[in-house]
N, C-alpha and C positions, 0 to 999 in steps of 0.2 A: 546093489539091489534095484533093481527094475522099478519102478513108482507107477509107469503107466499100464494100463491094463491091454491084456493082449485080446486082438479075436472081434471086437467090435465091430469094426468095418463101418459101412454103411448102414446103419441100424435103422430098424425104425421104432419110437420112443411113443410110448404113449402117456401123456402128460394129461392124469388125472385130475380135474378140475382146473381147467385151462382158461376157466375165465374171473377167476378168483384174486385175491392181490397175490399171494405166492405165484398159483399156476401159470398167470400171466406175463410175472418175471421172467419167469422158465422158457418160456415159448417166446419170447422176444431172445434170452439169451443163447438159445441153440439154435435160434434162425440164423444167427449169424458163423454156425460152424456146416458148413455144406457133408459132414459126410453124417450128418444125422435127416431122417424121413421122418416129421414129425406128427401121430397122430392124436386127433384129439374128436371128443363128443361132445355134443352139449346134455343138458342133464334132458330135455324133452326127449332127446338121440336113446340116451341108456342112463337109466337112471340104475348108480353103483347101489342101491340097499334093495335088490332086487339080483338075487343068487343067479338066477337061468341065466337070466338076458345080460350078465357079465360075464360069464362063462360063454356061453353062443357067442360074444362080441370077441372075445380072448383067441377062439376056436379058429375066428373067424378071417380075424387080422393078423395074429398073430406075432403079435411084438417081440422085440427081443431086449430092447429096454424098456421099464416101469415106471414114471416118477408119482405116488401118491399122493399130492397138492391137495386133494378134494377131504372138505370137513366140514362142521361145523364146527364154526367160531365165534367166539362174542367175548363182552368186558363181563363184569361184576353182575350187574344188575339183569344180563342176560343168559348169565349162567344159575343164580340163584332161582329164576325163571323158569328156566325150561332145562331143569334137570335130567330130564329122564329123558329130553332131545339129545342132549349131548352127551349120554355115556351111548345113548340107544345108537343112533342116527351115528354115528364114530363108529363103533361096533360094527355095525352091519356093512358100513363101507368099505370098512381094513380087511375085515374077513374075505368079503367077497374077491375084492381085488388081491390080497394076498393066495389064497385058495388058487385063484384062475391062472393068477403070472407063475406060479409053482406047479401045477397042472399042463401049462401049455411047454415049462421050462423053459424061460426071460434067463437072460443071460445076468444082467443085473437089473439090483431092484432096491429102489431109493424112496426109505418111508421116512417121511416128515412128524415131527411130533412138536415139542413143546420144553420148555423151561418149565411149564409149571408142574412137569413130572416129578421134580426135585422135594424135597422135604419142606414144609412151608417154614422150618428152623433151619436149613442144613444149614454148613458152613459157608461161609465165602470167599472167595468165590466158590461156586457147583461145580465138583468134577463129576465123571459120569458114574463115580465109585459110591456116590452120596447116595445113588440109586435106591428105595426103600428103606432107610435105615431111619426114618422117622415121620409121625404123622405129615400126608398131605394140608396143603391149604385148606380150609370148610368153603371159601366162597370160589372154587374153582375144581373143584375135587373130582366129580362126575366126569370133565373132562379131560380131567389126571390121568384117572385111570382107566379110558376108554385108549387113551394114547400109550399109558405104560404096558398094555394089552396088545398091543399093535406092536411097542418095539420089541416086544417076549416071543411074540406069535414069527416075527421074523426072528429071532435069534433061536430058538427052539426048533424052528424051519429047518434052517441051516444046521443042528447037530442034528436033527436026522434025516433031513434028504437034502445036504446040501445046496439049499436056497440060498443066490446067491445076493443075498439082501445087505444094506447098509444105511443106519438111522441117523437122521441126522437130526438134532435138538438146536433149535433158530430160538434164542432173546427173542422179546418183542419186538415187531415188524411193526414195519411201516413204507408207505410208498405207495403211485397209482394203481387204481382201483383195488381200493382199501373201503373199508364200509363206514358213511359218517355218520350215522344212524347215532343219537348221544345216547337212547334208550339199550343198545346192544354193540356199541363199537368197543374199540379199545381205547385207552389212553388218547392217546394223541388225535386221531382224527377227532374225537368228541371236543377235544381241547381246541383243534380249525373251528369244527361246525359253530360251537358256541364264541368264540371270540370274532370269527367273521362275524355274527349275526348281530352281537350286541349291540353296535352302533353307541356305542361310549357309556354304555350304560354296564352297572355292575353285574362281574361274571361271578358264577358262584360252584365252587365244586367242591369235590368230594373229597372227606379226610381233611388230615390236618398238615400233606403234603412234605411229612419229612421224608416216608416210605423213597428208598432210591432203586432206578430204572436204569434196565441199559437198553437200549434202541439202539437195531439194526436196520439200516435200506434193502427194502425187500432186493433189490437189485444184485447187494454182495450176496445174498443168501443163495440168489438163482447162480449169481459165481460158484459159490459154495458146491453146490448143483452139478452143475457142469465141470467143477474141479474133481467131484468124487469118483463121474464116471470114468475118470481115466486113470483112477487108480489100479495098481495093480494087488489080486487076494494077497499076495504078500505082505502088503503095504497095509489092507485093511485089517491084518489077524494082528500083524507085529505091532500097529499105532492104537490101532480102534482098543475101545473097553466093550467087550461083549458086541465088537461092531455096531457101537455107539460113538459118535461127534460130538460134542459139541458144537454151535455156531455163534459165535458173539461177535460183538465189539471191541471188548477188551477194558470198557469203564463204563461210568454211568453216570445218573445226575440228580435231584431228587424231582418228586412228581413237581414240586414249588419251581426248578429251576428249569423244568422242561414249559410246565407254563408262563414262563417270562421269553423264553425261546420264541414260543409259538406267537404269544407275543406282539412282540415285537416284528414277527414275520409280517403276523397279520397287518401291522400298521395299527394296531386297535391304544385307544387311548382309554379302555376298562381298567378303570380299578379287580383286584379281586378277591372274594371275601370267602375263607374256607370251612367249608361246616365241618366239624369235627364228631357231631354226632353221627356222620355216615361213617362207612370203614374205611380204611386202609388199605388193607392186602397185606402180604407178607411183608416186613421191613426193607428188606432188599432181595436182590434176585440181579446177581453177576454171577456170570458165567464163567469158567473157564475152559477158553477153546486152544489149549495149548498145545492139545494132539496133532488139532488140524493144521495150526498155525506151523508145528516143526516141522510140516510137508511141504509148508510153499505158499497155501492160500492166505492171505490177509483180505479186513474190511477194504474196503476205499472210501463213501463215502462218508466225510463227516457231518456229526449231527445238524449242525447251522446248515449247511447247505440241502443236506436230504430236506430239510422241515422245509426250507425255503421253498425249492423244487416241486415240494408235497403239497404245499396251498398253494401256489403257481399254477399247478395240474385241477386242482378242487375247481379253483376258480374259472377256469378256464371250463372244463368239463359241467359243474355248475350253468355254466352260461349257455350251456347245449343242452341242458339237461339231462344230464347221463350220470349223475353224483349218486349213488345207493343211498338211499334215508328213510 
């Protein structure tokens, strides 16, 4: 069986959300391959929530490949504060981009979701089959519902129209161009900023520190995106579950262990205080990525090395006033 995608050739690739954590990593990765011509638009140039503008852009540019990395994302606090934005904006963005891509006849579409699509108490590690088998985690339900709708739209568009989509569900991501605002960010960038700014003072963290989390460097996800662009339709049908692949590292750590890894990377002498009155979130979120592993993709960035590199990036960018707060 051939695992290579035929006919993509010198393809025009639209990376939606190219300035974010995921999109910027994908652009860096695809720039290493001469056969891809990358097309991007800043938000000021193209508002993906405006259907008519998105369709016009696709009709003018005719991308042959689309990677949808644009999304409204955030941590527990942001999800609890802005659930309407998390469901509404994400539904608008992905619906507009998927429909426009179908309209112009793209040859490969990559939809990026999240591990939060799986039930709060899903069996561990989580397999693609666990989707919609029980209730979602309440702290990020709005975002999860939007992402489930997106991957299902891709699945149903393939069933009805032959839409050439594949959906990737990454685990918790980190790396350059992350959001380091402690009020809206995910756990790892929030930890980096808190320990960096503590100056020896006690750092108070939410929850008990006992939940386990799997983390994947964003460059590994970018490699996974490039990998699936080269897969044949036969490989997707044979190996994916309803055109969905999990993308994880394969192991996890407790939040308490992660905090210590970050503290050491920062070189902080601060002690850690755990506020058990605050929510922990799901007890564990470990992905079963064996389907993608079986095709030959593997993550390459070890957690400690990745955290060290991310902290160095944070310090360098902060000194230039470029870090998102």
